N, C-alpha and C positions, 0 to 999 in steps of 0.2 A: 457534286460531292466536292466538299472542301475539306482539307486534310493538311494539317502542320506537325511537327514535331516538338519537342520541349514543353515550353509552358503555353504553346498555343492550343487552339481547339480544333476537335473533329468532327466532322458533320457526317453520318453514315446512313444510309438504307437499313431497313432490317435484315434484308437477306444479302448483305454484301459480307464475304469472307477475307478476313484479314489475314494476309500470308506471313511468312517467316520474316520477308523483309521489311515488314511494315509496312507496304503498301496494300492500299486496297483492291482485291481482285476483280475482275469485271465479272465474272461467273457468278451469277445468284444461285443461292440455293435452291435445287430443284422442289423441296418440299420442307414443311416443318421438323420432319423426322429426320430427312436426309441434313437439314440445317444443323440439327442437333450433333448429328454425326460426325459433321465437318467443323467440329470445334478446334478451330486453328492454332494450335500450342508449338511456338517455334521456341526449340532449344539449340540455337545456332541458326540456321538459315531456313531451313525448309519446317511448313507445318506438316502434323502428323495427325492421322483418323486418331480418335478418341472414343473410347466405346460410350455408348448412351449411357448408362448407368454413371459412367464419371462426368458426362456432361450435364447429367440430370443434377448431380450433387452440388455443381458450380450452381448450375440454373437456380436452385434453392438458395443458396446463399447470396446470390446475386440480384435475384429480383423477387417480386411477390408471386404466387401460384398462377396467377392468369398470365404471366409472360414465358411460362414454362416451355411452351410450344414453340417461342422464337427462340434463334438461334443465339447461341451464348458464345462469346469470343474471349480467349487470353490470349494475349501475346508478350514475349521476353524478347527483346531485340538485344542479343550480347554485344553484336558487334558496333551499335549504336548506344549503348548502353540506356535504353530507355526499355520503360515499362507500362503499360496502360491496360486498362480491362476497357472492353467494349460491352455496353449491354446494350442488346439488340431490343427492340420493341417494334410495334406496329406503326411507328412514325419515327421519322429522324429523329435522332438525340445527340445531346452535346458530351462529349467527353474530354476531360482534362488530362494531359499526360504529363505525370512527374516524372523528372528525370534523376538517374543516377549522378550525383552531383561530383563524384570523385572517380575520374577514368581508370585510375590505378588497383581500386579495389571496391570493397564496401564501406558505407558508412554504418559502424555498428554504435548502438545506443547502450552501454551498460549501467541498469538501474534497478539494483538489488537492493534489499533490508539486510538487516544484520542477521549472522548465523549465532543466533543467542546462547551466550556462555562461551563462545570459542573465539568470534571474529566480529568484530564492528563493520558497519557498512562500507566504510572507507577501505577496511582492508579487502574485504570482498571483490572491491571493484578492483582492487590492485591486483588480486591473484588471478582474477580471470582475465583481464587486462594482458598480464604477463604470459599465460599459457596461449591465449589466443595470438598474439603478435608473433609467439616463438613459431607458430606453424603459417601465419598469413600477416606477414609483415608492412604488406602494400596497402591493409585495411586502415580506414580512419577511425579512433576510436573515442568515444565521448563517455568519461564517468558523470554519473550521477547519485550519489548516496543517497538512499531513499530513508524515510522514518514516518510512518502514519501516526504519531505520538508518543511511542516508547523511547527505549535508549536510542541515544544519536539525536533525538529530535532538534534539540538545540543548536548542535553543530549545524546540522541538515539547513534547518531552517535560517539560522545565524548566516550561514556561508552566503546560502542564496539572496538573503536581504542586505549582505556587507553590513552586518551589525557587528559592534565592538565588543569584547568580552569585558564583564565586569565581575567581580566575587563579593560576596557577602558570607559572614559568620553565623552559623545556625547549628541545629544538630538534628543528627539523622534519627531513623524511625525508632532508634532504641535510646534516642537522647543522648548520644555521644557528641561531643564537638566536633561540627566539621566545617572548612571552609569551602563554600560550592562556586559555580560558576552559574552566571545568566548573561543574559544578551541585551544590548542596546543598539537602538537604531535612531539616532539623533535628530533625524529631519522629519520621520513621522511620529518621532516619540514613542517607539514602540518596544517594549521588553517583551523576551523570549526566555520561558522560564522551561526547564526540563525537571518535571518532579522528581522523577526516577534518580537524579543527582542528590536531592534529599531522602527520600524514604525507599529508594530502590532497592530490590531483593539482593542485586550485584553487588551492592555495596555492603552486605553483611556477610558474618561468618556462616558457612551453612550449618543448618541445623540448629544453632545457638540459642534464637529466640522463638519464642512461640508467638503466633501474631496478636494473642490476647495481651502480650508485652509492647506491642509495635505500636505506634500512630501517625499522624501526619503534622505534629504540633510545628515541626521545623520549616513546614512549607509556607505558614503565615509569615515569618520573620521576611522571607525573599520577597515576597509580595508586596509586604510594607517597604522594602529598600526600594521595590521599582517604584512605587507611589511616592516615596521620598525624592526620588530622582527626578520626577516630573512627567512620568509616562502618563501618556492618553490612552493607551489600551495595552493590554498585554495578554499573549499567547500562551497557554500553559498545556503541555504535553503531558499526559497522567499515565502513561501506559509503564509497564515494568515495575510495579509496586510490588513493596514487601507487605502492605498495610490490608486490613479489613474491617478499618473504623467507622465507615460511613461518613469519612470527614471530621469526625469530632474531635481529634487534635488541632485539626486547622481551625475550626472553629472557637477551641478555647484561646488559641493564640492570637485570635481576631477580637477577642472580647466578650465572645458570649459565654453565659455561665449555666450549670444544670445543676439541677437541686433533687435529691430524692423526699419522700413523704416527710421526713423529720428535719428538712431543710439544711442536712449535710450536701455541701457541693462536690459533685461528682469529678474526679480526675482521671478516670481510665475506662475505656469505652465497653469493657466487659460489665462495669456497672451500670448500664444505661436499661437495663430491665427492670430497675426501680426508679427509674427516671418519672418525675410528676412535673417538674416546673423548669422552664427556660426563660431565661433572661437575655434580650439582645444587647449588645454594646449601645453606649450613649452616642458615640461617634463611629458610623461603618467607614468601612473600607471605600475610598472615592476612586474606584480603579475599574474602568470596564475590562472583562475579561471574557476571553473566548478559549473555552476547553477544548482541545483537541483529543476526540476521542477514537479509540481502534475497535471498540466493540459496540453493540447496540443493547446490550443487557439492561433490563430494568434493576432496580436493588435489591428486590426480594422475591423467593419463589423458588420455583424449578430451575430457571434460567437467570436467578439472580447471583450478584458477586460471591457469596458464601460458598453456594453449592457447587458453582462452575469453576471459579478460581481458586477458592479457599484451600483446596488440596495441595497445588503446586505452591501454595505459601506455609504449608504447615497444619491446617487445621485438620483434624481428624474426623470420622464419622461421628463419633460421640461427641465433638463440640459443634456440629453443624445447627441442631436445635438449638441451641444455646445462643448463638452468634447471630442465627436468624430472628431470634426471640429480642435480644439486645437494639438490633437495628429497626425491626418491627415498631417497639416502642418509641423509638427516636423519631420515627417516620410518624406516627398515630399523634404524638406530642405537638410536633412542628405545626401538624394539620389544625388540630383543634385549637391552638395558641397563638399560633403565628401566621395562620391561612399560608402556609408553605407546602405547595403539592408537586414533588418531583419525582416522586420514586418510581412510578410508570415512564417518565421521559427516557426515551433512548439513549442510552450512554450514561445513565443515572449508575448502572451497577459498573461501569468502567474502575480500573484501579482499585477495588475493594471499597466501593462506593464513596470514591473521590469524586467521581463525577457529580454525584448526588450533594455532597456537601459543598463544593465549589457554586453549584446552581443555588443551592440553599441559603449558604450562610454568606456567600460574595455576589450573589446576584448574576451568577456567569451564566452565559450562553453555550450550548454544546455544538460543536461542529464536526464533520468528519477530518480526522487527521490528514487521510489521506489528501481531500479534496485541498485544504490548506496548504499541503506541500504541492500539488500539482499546480495550484494557482501560482505560485510564489516560482517554482521553475519554470513555467511556461511549457508543462509536461505534452501536452498535444502538440505544439510546434514542434518541440523536439521529435518526437515520434513521427510527426507528418515528414520531416525530413532526412529521416533514417531507413537506412534498406533492411536492417534487422536491429532487434530489439532482445537483449539477454538481462532476463531479471531470473529473482530468487530468494531463499530465505532458509532460515535451518533446516525446518520441515515443510514441505508440501504436503497437506492434508487437507480435511474435509472445511476448516474453517479460511484455507486459502478462497475456494470457492464460495465463502458467505461474505465476503466485502472487505477481506484484508488486503493490503496494498498491493503484493503480488499479484493478486487475481485482479484487482482494478487496474493495473498495469495492462495486463494480457487484454482486459475488456477493451481499452482504449485502442491497443494493436488491431484489435479485430474489427474495430469501427473504421479504424483508416487503413485497414487491409494490409498491414504491415506484420511479417511472420515475428512470433515471438517464442522464445526459448526459456524452459525454467532450468535453473540449477538449485541442489539443496543437499543439505545434510543426509537426508532421507526421503524416501518419496512414500507417503504412508496411504495413498489412495489406489483403487484400480486404473490401470491404463486408459480404461475407457472413460473414466469420468475427467480426464486431463485435457478435454476436447479444446480447452480456452487456448492450450498451447501446441505451436508445431512440435515439439518434444520436450519431454521431462528426462532430466539426468541427476543421479544421485549418487554423492560420495561412497556410498555404501556399494557402489557396482564397481568399485576399484579398491575398496579397503574394508577391513572391518569397522563398525561402529567407535570402538575405542580409539583406532588408528584415525580413522578420520577427524574425530574430535581432539585427538592429542596433536596432531599436526593439519589443522584444516586448511591452512594458508596453501601448503605443498600440495596436497591432492585435488585443491581446488584448481590450481593453477594446471595440473596434470590432466583434470576433467575438460576443463576448456580447451585444452590443446588438443585432446582426443575428438571433443565435438567439432573442433575447426577442421581437424585432419579428416574427419569422416565424412564431410560432405556439406558445407553450408557455402556453397557456389551459388550463383543467380538460379541456375537452372533448378538446383534441389530447393531453393528458395520457391520457386513457382510451383514446385510441385506440391509444397507443403502448404502452399495458399489453395491450393485446388482441391487438396483430398478432403 
């Protein structure tokens, strides 16, 4: 048997029991059943017996069914500040032992999304960090504000890529003049655009405009500015939109023209039910675009943009059939006359069909906004070197577990066997569905919903302090990883 600690490797026979001191015990397990029960778990100095049911749960998590009869061992050596999992098998196996990097405390990665309508992602980071530090000042905290394509995408990606801020005059979704920021990375000639700064819901007065009055025309001017600046590639985050025009406004700003049966040009997307002819621009936009999408919905149907996201933008039930008819007509004419077929591409329904519009009218390629963020942030490496990850968003709901950024952070943590806890304004799923997380906590546990919205940072700081106070020592982290 060969064994070292830290970054070195361990070789162990399948019936070896690892004791609380981190040393390999000489006594082999008498049988498979006993080996399962002698699941050595050290919270301090000595191992303890673990019920077979608990050992089986860990066995199921650490190995395939064929290995369940072998002993599975988890060790946490607080004194040496080392932790490792030994996966026992019928043959000797190799184990890598990651180290606690900071002897004074835990290394905590704080990687939340925004609390929509109340707190941007950097503010969420600051509140969590302040609360946590008030209880555990010895811990080392790393902030990483996250965006998977919506509000905050520009600042998040621009900060990670050390891009410079630029500005351009354009118009918002209601055609009011605005000056908005976009980001420029000169070495790669990369432009980063956050569409929500142009046609975002947060930039409009509540309930003043109906979606039939809004479009994406202003985004075209921003893309043109990026192209004129010499960009060779452009990332566009499109979440958080107020529009439902299928990219019709964007197309018009790029030079596309739309006509009805009488030859009259259409300039409002609600006129698209009478669309007969589409004329592409003489000069197309020469800018490779990657669209960062945070949802995979198609353009039309029960899962399309109008029916799923239209109500939160102001579409009423009586508007749905007409909105759907307009976008369906756009899709049919583009297929027939321009051979453009993107209506069922995953992400086409993102941002009220803007995903479809960018693919159809600007030749864009869609990618997961979270994947783009994770690559730029080197997120897996950050998680791997962390002892604990804290993530969160305004609401942990069923969408969290269906590909949203917070759920994907938890997936990466599970892959790396790092505890992950979620904080939210509200938790809208049963506790049993939250198995991705070591724990889930909501502001509504310590305040009313109205109080949480009004003083989100204050209550989030209190919640983070309560979580730290109630026990994220190494021993409780170990328990959360094996239960």
